[in-house]
Structure formats: C-alpha cells, structure tokens
C-alpha positions as CSV (number, residue, x, y, z in Angstrom):
1,M,0.0,0.0,0.0
2,T,2.9,2.4,0.6
3,E,4.6,1.4,-2.7
4,P,3.8,3.6,-5.7
5,T,1.7,1.9,-8.3
6,P,-0.1,3.2,-11.3
7,N,-3.4,3.3,-9.4
8,N,-2.3,5.3,-6.3
9,H,-0.2,8.1,-7.6
10,K,0.6,10.4,-10.5
11,T,4.0,11.9,-11.2
12,I,4.5,15.6,-11.8
13,P,6.9,16.3,-14.6
14,D,9.8,18.6,-13.7
15,S,9.6,17.9,-10.0
16,Q,12.0,14.9,-9.8
17,D,9.1,12.5,-10.3
18,Q,7.7,13.2,-6.9
19,P,4.5,11.2,-6.3
20,V,1.3,13.2,-5.6
21,C,-1.6,11.4,-3.9
22,S,-5.0,12.9,-4.6
23,G,-6.6,14.1,-1.4
24,C,-3.5,14.0,0.7
25,P,-3.2,16.9,3.2
26,D,0.6,16.5,3.2
27,A,1.1,16.6,-0.5
28,D,3.2,19.7,-0.4
29,K,5.6,18.2,2.2
30,C,5.5,14.6,1.0
31,R,9.2,13.9,1.2
32,S,9.5,15.2,4.7
33,V,6.6,13.1,5.8
34,W,8.0,9.9,4.3
35,S,11.4,10.5,5.7
36,M,10.2,10.9,9.3
37,P,10.8,7.9,11.5
38,N,7.8,5.7,12.1
39,Q,7.2,5.8,15.9
40,G,4.4,4.5,17.9
41,P,3.1,6.1,21.1
42,F,5.6,4.3,23.4
43,T,9.4,4.5,23.8
44,S,11.2,1.1,23.7
45,A,11.0,0.8,27.5
46,G,7.3,1.7,27.5
47,L,6.6,-0.9,24.8
48,L,8.4,-3.6,26.9
49,L,6.6,-2.7,30.1
50,S,3.2,-2.4,28.4
51,S,3.7,-5.8,26.7
52,I,4.6,-7.4,30.0
53,L,1.7,-5.7,31.7
54,A,-0.9,-6.6,29.1
55,F,0.1,-10.2,28.3
56,L,2.3,-11.7,31.0
57,F,0.9,-10.1,34.1
58,P,-2.7,-11.6,33.8
59,L,-1.1,-15.0,33.2
60,F,1.1,-14.7,36.2
61,T,-1.9,-13.7,38.4
62,A,-3.9,-16.6,37.1
63,I,-1.1,-19.0,37.9
64,I,-0.6,-17.6,41.4
65,A,-4.4,-17.7,42.1
66,A,-4.6,-21.3,40.9
67,A,-1.6,-22.3,43.0
68,A,-3.0,-20.4,46.1
69,A,-6.4,-22.2,45.6
70,G,-4.7,-25.5,45.5
71,A,-2.5,-24.8,48.5
72,F,-5.2,-23.6,50.8
73,K,-7.7,-26.3,50.0
74,P,-7.3,-29.6,51.9
75,P,-5.9,-32.4,49.7
76,A,-9.0,-34.6,50.2
77,S,-11.4,-31.9,48.9
78,R,-9.3,-30.6,46.0
79,S,-11.0,-30.5,42.6
80,P,-9.8,-29.2,39.3
81,A,-12.9,-27.0,39.0
82,W,-11.8,-25.1,42.1
83,E,-8.4,-24.3,40.7
84,I,-9.8,-23.5,37.3
85,A,-12.2,-21.0,38.9
86,A,-9.4,-19.5,40.9
87,A,-7.3,-19.2,37.7
88,A,-10.1,-17.5,35.9
89,I,-10.6,-15.0,38.7
90,G,-6.9,-14.4,38.8
91,L,-6.8,-13.8,35.1
92,I,-9.7,-11.3,35.3
93,A,-8.1,-9.5,38.3
94,G,-4.8,-9.3,36.5
95,A,-6.3,-7.9,33.3
96,A,-8.3,-5.3,35.3
97,L,-5.2,-4.2,37.2
98,A,-3.3,-4.0,33.9
99,R,-6.0,-1.9,32.5
100,L,-5.8,0.5,35.4
101,L,-2.0,0.7,35.3
102,M,-1.6,1.2,31.5
103,P,-2.3,5.0,31.5
104,L,0.6,5.3,34.0
105,I,2.9,3.6,31.6
106,K,1.6,5.6,28.7
107,K,2.1,8.9,30.6
108,R,5.6,8.0,31.8
109,F,7.0,6.2,28.7
110,S,5.5,7.9,25.7
111,H,7.4,9.8,23.0
112,P,7.5,13.6,23.8
113,E,5.8,14.5,20.5
114,N,3.0,12.0,21.3
115,A,2.5,13.1,24.9
116,A,0.5,16.2,23.8
117,K,-2.0,14.1,21.9
C-alpha cells in the first residue's frame, strides 16, 4: 500500500518525479513526511513494560491464584474446578489491574511528540 503503483499516484513532470496522492493533506511536504521515523506512542522501555503488563501479568496472576487455591484447600477436597475457577478469577483480576496501570505507563513512557495528543 505504501509502494507507488499506477493506481495510487501520479507523477508531476519537472519535479524529480515526486508522487502526488490525490486528497493527501501533506502533498506539499510529502518527502519530509515519508522521511520521518515511524514511531508508535511508546518508547522502547514503554513498549516492553506495556507488553509485559498486558500479556504476562494476567497470566502470572492466574497461575498464582490457581496455586494459592490448590495450596489452601485440603488435599482430600481438591478438585480441578476449584483451581480453574481461581485461575479465571486471577486472570480477570490481573487484566483489570493491567487496564488500570496502562495509563501510568503511557504517561511516563511515551514519546515527547505524542504526549500532547
């Protein structure tokens, strides 16, 4: 989609064959826009922390909840359903806590030009 094809651009003669996309608000500064680095909202540390928080943290809370449910239940009355329910509750609690903490990571570890957005 970002490669020039006959269907998505026209070339302007005498302008070093600069592509012009119809309807583009940045047509006058196309080269500067394409030469900008492609950055997301997070710095590299923020991306690492948000990935850990979003994916691994709920899994860890589910494992800890299942282990705690198995440890505190007497061995004679243990059932897999009890541990599965505890793991589900731990997963939901971990995801909710991750959802609450994500704005803090975004605020602390975002690129300066994206912080104002």
